[in-house]
N, C-alpha and C positions, 0 to 999 in steps of 0.2 A: 577532450581527452578520449582517445579512441578505445580505451579500456571499457568504457560504459556501453559502447555501441553493441546492440544485439538484444536478444530476448533472455529473460531471467525468470526462473520459476521459484516461487516462495517455498522456503524450507521451514522457517519459523517466524513467529511474531510474538514477542514476549514483552511484558511490562514487569519491572522489578520495583519493589517498594523499599523504603528505608528500613523497615523491620525485617528485610530479607525474604519476604514472601514474593511470589510471582503470580501473574495472571496471564491468560491467553485470550485476548479479546475476540479472536476468530477461531477459538477452539485449539485443542492440542495438535490437530492435524489440518491446518488451513490449506487452502489452495489459492494460488495467485499467479499472475503473469505481469511482468514489468518489461516495457520495451523502450529502448532509446535508439533513435536513428541518427545518421551522420549529418542530417540537416538541422538538428537541434530540436526535434520533436520527441515527445514522450507520452506514454499512457500506462496506466496501472489499473488492475482489477484484483481485489482480494475478497475471498468469501469463506464463510464457515461451511464445512462439508455437511454438517448435520442440521442445516436449516430445514424446518418442516415444510412439506408441500402445502400449497394453498388448497383449500377444499373447493372443488368445483371450478367454475369459470373465474379466472383472475380479475375480470372486470367487475365482479360482484363479491370480491373478497372482503372480509370484515376488516375494520380498522386495526384490530389486534394482529390479524394475519399479515397485513401490510407492514405494520410496525416491526414484527418479527423478521420479515424478509429484508427490510431496509437495515435493521440493526446488524444483520449478519452479512452485510455486503458493503463494500466501498469501491468507488472507481472515480478516476479523474484523468484528464489529459491536458496537454498544453505544450509549452516549450520548456527548455531547460538550459542552464548554463553551469559550468564548473568553476569554482573558485579553488584552484589548487593550493594556493597559499594557506587558506583556512581549512582545506580538506572538506569542502562543503559542496553539495550539488543543490542548486536552487530550481525548484519546479514552479514555473509561472502558470498558474491554473487558469485555463480558459473554459473548461466545463467540469462539473463535479456533481456527484449524486446529491450532495448537500449544497443548495443554492448559496448559502452564506460563504462558502469557500471560493466561489468564482471570483477571479481577480486577485486572489491572494498569491503571495510568493512563499512557498513552503520550503524551508531549508532543512537539509538532512546532512549530518556529518557522515562521511563515508570512509571505508577502508576496504581494500581487497585482500583476500586470503586465498591464494590458488585460484580456483574457478568460482569463488564465492565473492559476492558483493554484500557488505554489511552496511546497512543504513541505520542511523540513529536520529529520528526526528526530535527526540528530547532526551534528557539524561536518563529517564527510566524506560524508554521504549527502544527495542532493537528488532530489526527485521533482517533476516538472513536470506539471501537470494543466491541461487546457483545458476550459472550460465547454461542455457539450453543448447 
């Protein structure tokens, strides 16, 4: 589906809970880029804007600093396919910040609204992307 092809910037990443509350795993103003190309390749990076800097040389950062940096960032790449009948995009993960996700197929329900792409990896998570 050619509607996916291009670059998208992250507008919001929200989790909603049964009690009506919301959480923002990458903060209230996350930054991210999602790219789909015509040959079926994709990549995504998402980051908290408010991640603290590492103190000094990154090679000698403390375990807590590394943990904080990793918790505020995610990225993966691979191929993708569209299942139009189910309104699902499937990301076939070849590389991921988290090693346990390599080789997984990550499904996201999708919809388009004007120049925005809305992805729902689960019933309570919604990511809104705007075409760049």
